N, C-alpha and C positions, 0 to 999 in steps of 0.2 A: 614507593609512591604512597602518598597519603590518601585517605578515603575521598576527600573532596576532588582531588585530581583524577582519581579512578572513576568517580561518578560523572565528572565532566567529559572525560574521554569516552566512556561508554555511551553517554547521551549524544555526543557529537557523531560517533560511529553509527549509532542507531538512526539518527536523523539523516545521515548521508545515505545509508542503506535504503531508508524509506523514500527518500527523494529520487534515488537512482531507479528503484523498483517502479515508482510511479511513472517516471519519464519513459522507461522502457515499455511499461504496460500500455501507456498512451500511444507510443509509436506503433506498437503491435496492433492495437485496435484501429488506429487511423488508417493503416494499410488495408484493413478488412472492410472498411465502410466506404461506399461510394458517396460522392457528394449528394446525390438524391436521397440517401438513407439517413443523413445526419439529423434531420429534423422530423422525419416521418416514420422511422422504424421499419421501412421496406424500401426496395429499390424502385423509385417512382419512374424509372426509365424502362422498365420491363413489364410487359402485359401480364406475364405469369405471376410476378410479385405484386403488381398493383391490383389486379382483379379481385383477389380475396377481400380486399378492404372496401370494395365498392358496394353500393346498393343497386346501381344500374350500369349496364354496359349496353350501349346502343349506337347505331349509326344515325347521324343527324345532319341535315342540311342547314348550314348557317344562313339565316334569313337576314340578319343585320347586326352590325356592331352597335351596341347601345351607348356604352360609356365606360370610362375608366374610373375606378373607385378604390380607396384604401379600405381593405377588409382584413381585420385581425393583423395589422401591421404589414400586409402584403399589398402591393399595387396589383389590382386585378382588372382584367378586361371583362366586360359583361357582354355576352352575345345572345341574341334570340335565335333559338335552334328548333327546327321542325324535326321531330322524331320520325325516322324512316323505318328502321327495324330494331327489334329489341332482342338482345342476346342474354341479358339477365335483368330481372326486375319487372316492374309493371308500369313503367313510364310511358306516357302517351301524349299526343298532341304537340303543342309548342311550348317550350320551356326556356328559361334563362339559364345559361351556363357561365359560371365565373371561371376564368382561365388566367393563372399567374405563372407564366413561364419563368424558369430559373435563369435563363441566359439573357444576355444583353448583346445587341439591341433586341428589344422585345418583338418577336415575330407576331404578326396579326394573322388571324384566320381569315380566309377569303369568302366574302359573301357568295352564295350560290354553290359552294363546294360542299361535298359530304365528307365527314370525318367520323372516326370511331371515338366516342366519348365514354369515359369510365368515371362515374360520378357518385357522389353522396350528397343527399339533400342538406341544405343549410338549415341550421336550427334558428338562425337570426330571422326574426319576423319582418325586418325591414327589407329582406330579400325574398319576397313572396314568390313562390314557384321556382326559386333558384337552386341550382345544383352545382357543387364545386367539382371541377375537373381535377381528379387525383393523379392522372397520368401526366408526367412531365417530360416525356421523351419527345422526339420530333413529331409534330403534328403535320401529317401529310394527308392529302386527299386519299380516301380509302381505296385500296387495291386488293386483289385476290389474296396475296400472301399475308397482308396485314389482317384482313378479315378472318382468315384461317387461324392465325395466331391468337386473335381475340376470342374467337369461338372456343378454342381449347382452354384459354385462360378463364373465360366466363363459366366454364363447366367446373372449375375448382371450387371447393367448399368456401363459403364466406367466413371471415373471422368476425368475432363479435367486437363491436366498437368499445373503446375504453371509456 
């Protein structure tokens, strides 16, 4: 075999090994990441995983659906929410909460119902007093078991925003 053939063979084998290794590595990582983690870096369907990324965890009564708006390439519903009790943070009064559920059809929160909200304030000045809902699991009216899970999650240390 001459040098040119040897170099081409070694290059082709190396490229094949790198491609196969990348594919198997991707498959391995894909199995470990739930759909809610792909863009967020945490499991957004778990209170214990979501709570450390929040500024506020609170129960709030939905006063009204305000509008639907495109925010950072996500279609978000904006609700007016009256804060009932605070599990983490210092949120008070009535606030606006943006909620962009991952599933279709997009479920709406029910006016007058009380839910647990896990939020971080928006930096965008066009959304004055708005907080982004970080939890993307099923939003059900609050019950004892759900409240207990969120109280435990809210006691976990906060992560620093990136």
